MARFIZA-544743 format. One record per atom (N, C-alpha, C): residue in three letters; x negated, y negated, z. Coordinates in pm, whole numbers, padded with zeros to 5 digits, always signed. Example, Ala and Ser with C-alpha at 12.3 -4.5 7.8 and 13.67 -1.06 7.14 Angstrom:
BEGIN
ALA-01319+00569+00780/ALA-01230+00450+00780/ALA-01320+00330+00780/SER-01285+00225+00708/SER-01367+00106+00714/SER-01290-00003+00787/
//
This chain:
BEGIN
MET-12087-13933+12520/MET-12058-13789+12574/MET-11954-13740+12502/ILE-11985-13601+12464/ILE-11870-13536+12368/ILE-11841-13415+12461/LEU-11708-13398+12474/LEU-11630-13295+12526/LEU-11578-13181+12399/GLN-11657-13064+12414/GLN-11616-12969+12300/GLN-11518-12861+12355/ILE-11395-12834+12324/ILE-11337-12731+12372/ILE-11300-12616+12255/ILE-11346-12506+12297/ILE-11362-12393+12209/ILE-11248-12286+12253/THR-11162-12264+12178/THR-11037-12149+12212/THR-11080-12068+12144/HIS-11068-11903+12205/HIS-11098-11815+12115/HIS-10952-11728+12163/PRO-10852-11746+12074/PRO-10716-11639+12077/PRO-10763-11501+12113/VAL-10691-11417+12169/VAL-10711-11284+12211/VAL-10633-11194+12172/THR-10642-11067+12092/THR-10560-10953+12037/THR-10542-10896+12185/GLN-10635-10908+12256/GLN-10610-10792+12404/GLN-10666-10870+12499/ARG-10574-10891+12604/ARG-10638-10971+12725/ARG-10753-10894+12785/MET-10844-10978+12855/MET-10959-10906+12950/MET-10929-10903+13077/THR-10959-10802+13160/THR-10945-10862+13302/THR-11073-10956+13342/ARG-11058-10955+13480/ARG-11147-11100+13523/ARG-11297-11008+13480/GLU-11327-10892+13533/GLU-11412-10815+13532/GLU-11499-10802+13396/GLU-11411-10777+13294/GLU-11471-10774+13155/GLU-11481-10909+13094/TYR-11433-11004+13153/TYR-11455-11153+13098/TYR-11583-11213+13153/LEU-11601-11181+13265/LEU-11760-11192+13354/LEU-11860-11122+13282/ALA-11840-11006+13245/ALA-11922-10900+13197/ALA-11958-10955+13061/ASP-11855-11020+12984/ASP-11877-11043+12850/ASP-11934-11192+12843/ALA-11911-11267+12920/ALA-11968-11408+12944/ALA-12134-11425+13015/ARG-12147-11346+13108/ARG-12274-11337+13172/ARG-12399-11332+13073/PRO-12400-11260+12975/PRO-12503-11255+12891/PRO-12536-11383+12798/THR-12465-11470+12817/THR-12472-11604+12729/THR-12530-11694+12813/LEU-12538-11694+12953/LEU-12561-11772+13041/LEU-12704-11834+13003/ALA-12820-11745+13002/ALA-12936-11763+12969/ALA-12985-11873+12829/THR-12873-11834+12725/THR-12911-11909+12604/THR-12844-12064+12652/TRP-12739-12077+12709/TRP-12697-12206+12745/TRP-12763-12276+12873/GLN-12838-12217+12952/GLN-12926-12276+13022/GLN-13031-12350+12956/GLN-13084-12282+12844/GLN-13194-12336+12788/GLN-13179-12445+12669/GLU-13017-12457+12697/GLU-12988-12597+12575/GLU-12992-12722+12634/PRO-13110-12811+12554/PRO-13137-12944+12633/PRO-13026-13045+12617/GLU-12948-13029+12521/GLU-12840-13129+12485/GLU-12714-13087+12550/LEU-12710-12968+12622/LEU-12584-12923+12701/LEU-12606-12973+12855/ILE-12507-13070+12893/ILE-12491-13112+13002/ILE-12428-12979+13112/SER-12321-12944+13067/SER-12232-12805+13163/SER-12167-12758+13074/LYS-12124-12610+13102/LYS-12047-12537+13016/LYS-11935-12485+13138/PHE-11797-12494+13126/PHE-11679-12434+13182/PHE-11640-12293+13127/TYR-11641-12200+13184/TYR-11590-12057+13114/TYR-11447-12059+13174/CYS-11357-12083+13085/CYS-11224-12065+13123/CYS-11140-11974+13063/GLU-11015-11949+13124/GLU-10897-11843+13051/GLU-10780-11915+13068/ASN-10696-11937+12938/ASN-10575-11964+12915/ASN-10461-11872+13000/PRO-10346-11927+13058/PRO-10254-11844+13111/PRO-10213-11722+13002/ASP-10233-11738+12870/ASP-10180-11621+12783/ASP-10313-11527+12748/GLY-10423-11564+12805/GLY-10524-11478+12813/GLY-10631-11538+12744/ALA-10606-11636+12655/ALA-10696-11685+12537/ALA-10827-11723+12608/LEU-10954-11702+12550/LEU-11073-11749+12600/LEU-11121-11893+12563/VAL-11156-11978+12679/VAL-11181-12109+12661/VAL-11317-12154+12712/GLY-11399-12217+12598/GLY-11536-12266+12645/GLY-11511-12427+12668/VAL-11533-12502+12779/VAL-11542-12637+12761/VAL-11696-12697+12799/TYR-11738-12751+12707/TYR-11872-12784+12678/TYR-11876-12965+12716/LEU-11973-12989+12776/LEU-11983-13164+12766/LEU-12149-13160+12734/TRP-12141-13224+12630/TRP-12269-13246+12530/TRP-12301-13403+12518/LYS-12451-13394+12515/LYS-12523-13549+12498/LYS-12484-13607+12348/SER-12457-13526+12256/SER-12422-13540+12125/SER-12350-13453+12047/ARG-12254-13522+11966/ARG-12143-13436+11875/ARG-12236-13343+11779/ALA-12328-13403+11719/ALA-12433-13326+11628/ALA-12467-13206+11673/ARG-12521-13216+11818/ARG-12589-13067+11864/ARG-12473-12962+11898/ALA-12327-13037+11949/ALA-12225-12929+11995/ALA-12192-12881+11821/GLU-12197-12980+11721/GLU-12154-12881+11583/GLU-12268-12790+11548/ALA-12385-12837+11560/ALA-12486-12758+11512/ALA-12481-12611+11613/THR-12437-12587+11728/THR-12453-12469+11815/THR-12349-12366+11760/HIS-12217-12451+11716/HIS-12104-12383+11709/HIS-12056-12409+11541/ASP-12146-12362+11448/ASP-12125-12384+11320/ASP-12050-12290+11245/ALA-12034-12280+11106/ALA-11980-12185+11045/ALA-12037-12017+11059/ALA-12155-12035+11065/ALA-12192-11885+11082/ALA-12191-11854+11221/TRP-12179-11903+11329/TRP-12143-11864+11459/TRP-11987-11832+11441/ALA-11914-11910+11403/ALA-11782-11887+11401/ALA-11743-11744+11300/GLU-11810-11735+11220/GLU-11820-11610+11160/GLU-11809-11475+11234/ASN-11920-11485+11328/ASN-11993-11395+11446/ASN-11877-11373+11558/VAL-11812-11464+11546/VAL-11714-11470+11674/VAL-11563-11391+11570/PHE-11558-11431+11475/PHE-11446-11341+11413/PHE-11476-11193+11384/ARG-11611-11161+11356/ARG-11640-11038+11347/ARG-11642-10943+11466/LYS-11675-11013+11607/LYS-11677-10959+11715/LYS-11532-10936+11782/ARG-11454-11056+11769/ARG-11297-11065+11850/ARG-11207-11061+11750/GLY-11214-11057+11603/GLY-11133-11022+11493/GLY-11029-11176+11483/VAL-11074-11302+11577/VAL-10970-11397+11537/VAL-11085-11519+11531/ARG-11015-11631+11465/ARG-11108-11736+11457/ARG-11094-11850+11584/PRO-11208-11901+11610/PRO-11205-11962+11721/PRO-11153-12113+11677/ILE-11092-12155+11772/ILE-11032-12317+11739/ILE-11118-12391+11845/ILE-11184-12511+11746/ILE-11266-12613+11819/ILE-11206-12743+11815/GLU-11213-12826+11919/GLU-11169-12927+11918/GLU-11279-13039+12005/TYR-11304-13163+11967/TYR-11399-13242+12012/TYR-11305-13366+12046/LYS-11357-13416+12202/LYS-11311-13533+12250/LYS-11429-13628+12298/GLU-11410-13745+12262/GLU-11536-13853+12321/GLU-11481-13889+12456/VAL-11618-13853+12529/VAL-11598-13898+12698/VAL-11609-14046+12702/ARG-11503-14079+12766/ARG-11543-14241+12811/ARG-11584-14284+12961/MET-11532-14184+13014/MET-11571-14184+13203/MET-11575-14070+13261/ILE-11652-14046+13339/ILE-11661-13934+13418/ILE-11672-13966+13588/LEU-11549-13912+13658/LEU-11532-13935+13767/LEU-11602-13802+13858/ASP-11716-13804+13959/ASP-11767-13685+13990/ASP-11724-13701+14183/ASN-11641-13632+14216/ASN-11618-13637+14341/ASN-11707-13582+14442/ASP-11793-13490+14418/ASP-11906-13434+14485/ASP-12022-13498+14490/LYS-12059-13581+14387/LYS-12172-13677+14375/LYS-12118-13805+14420/GLY-11974-13855+14405/GLY-11942-13990+14486/GLY-11994-14093+14355/THR-11994-14047+14221/THR-12010-14130+14141/THR-11909-14121+14013/VAL-11923-14255+13952/VAL-11823-14280+13863/VAL-11934-14323+13714/ILE-11906-14262+13606/ILE-12005-14307+13489/ILE-11935-14339+13384/GLU-11960-14471+13342/GLU-11901-14496+13208/GLU-11998-14482+13052/PHE-11907-14458+12971/PHE-11983-14461+12853/PHE-11934-14568+12750/
//
């Protein structure tokens, strides 16, 4: 499992309503992605937009957020996204009452 964290620094902070209006149109795309387990739409205290993705493979995470995608983000927002990858070793899910090790 791969955790991908993408931070979009902002030049202008969005309201909650603006953030959700910007994010909602992306839902259909991510719902159709078979390698994506979950995505969290987050915001840093400084207003930066953050997407946290749990993927089945790093290859697919990298393929969906490639150089062309990053260039589109730059054109839209005027800033370059920061991408981090973490290898997931264990997941505790309190709602399901499960622990999964990888």
